[in-house]
N, C-alpha and C positions, 0 to 999 in steps of 0.2 A: 105255301102261299096259295090260297084259293082265289078263284075269280071274284067271289062276293067280297072278300077282303080287299082286293085290289080295286074293285069298283067303288068302294067307299072312300078310297084315298085318291086325292088329286094327283094325277100322274105327270102333270107338266105345269110350267109357269111361263107365261108369255112376257114377263117383265123385260127381258133382253130385247125382244122384238118390239115391244111397246115404245122403246126408246126412239124408234123411227118416228113416232108421233103421227102416224098415218094409218088409220084402220084399214084403208083399202090395200095398202102394201102388206099389212099384217095378214089380211085375208088371202092375198095372193101367195104369200109364203106358206101359210098353213095348208092351203089347198094343194100347192105343189108337193109339200111333204106327204100329204095323204094320197096323192095320185102316184107318186113315184115309189113310195116305200113298199107297197105290195109286190112290185116287180123285184125289188131288192131281196125281199123275204123269200120269194120263189127261187131266185138264183141261189140264195144262201142254202136253202133246203136241197137244191140240186148239188151244190158243192159238198154238202154233208153226205148225200147218197154216194157221191163219187169218192168220198174220203180225201178230198183235195184240201189239205190243211192250209196251204198257202192262199188259195182263193177264199177260204173261210175267213182267214185272218184279214185279208184285204176288204172283204164285204163287211165284216164286223167293224173294222176301222172306219169305213165310210159311214155306216149307220150311226156309229158313236158320235161323229161330228154333227149329224143331223139332229139327233135327240139331245145333244148337249146344247144346241141352239135353243131348244125348247125347255131347257133346264129340267129335263126328265132324269134327275140324278140317279134314281134306282135303276133305270134302264141303262144309263151310262155304265154303272157299276157291273151290271150283267155282261155288257159288251166288253168291258175291260177283262173280265174273267174269261170270256169267250176268246178274245185275242190271245190271252195267255195259254188257254187250253189248246188252241190250234197251233200257235207258233212255237211255244216252248215245250209244253208237255206232250203235244200230239196225242191227247187222250180223247178218243172218239166218243166214249161213253159220256164223258163230261161235256163235250161239244154238243152232243145230241140233247142232253138235259138242258143246257143253257139256251140252246136254240128254241126248245119247246117253251121254256120260261119266258124268253124274250117275245115270242109270238103271242103268248097269252097277255103279256103286258101291253104289247102293241094293240091288241084288240080292245083293251080297256081304254088306252090312250086315244085310239081312233074314235070311239064312242064319245069320249069327253071333248075331243077337239071338234067333232061335228056339232055338239051342243054349243060350244063356244063360238063356232062360226055362225050358227043361227042367231045368236045374240048380237054378234058384230054386224051381221047383215041387217038385222032389225034396227040397230042403232044408226047405221049408215042411212037407211031409208028414212028414219025419223028425222035425222039431220037434213037430209035432202029435201024433205017436205017442208021444213021450217024456212028454207031459203027461197 
């Protein structure tokens, strides 16, 4: 899976979040995800370096919940595999590969989310100017 292939594919769907019916809340949630996930990824990489399977599993589980909310199904699948590789198989080679794949996917997701945030902000500003 190359970066260019992933960049062509939409990595997330905000339909679940859009049920809030409030673009301002949607922006807050998306910005929170983008601001907190890099720290989680850094910690995940540290746990991999330490070969700490239990903490790798816990961090993968936490990230899975966050990306599931964004309906980023392929990322959820990678995290399910990572959970299994860390908790059941304790296969560090597999863990390292899955973490690398997930980080690449996150980079694409981040770019796409920043573009979506820009559209949402413009929409909010347009609606504010109408009032």
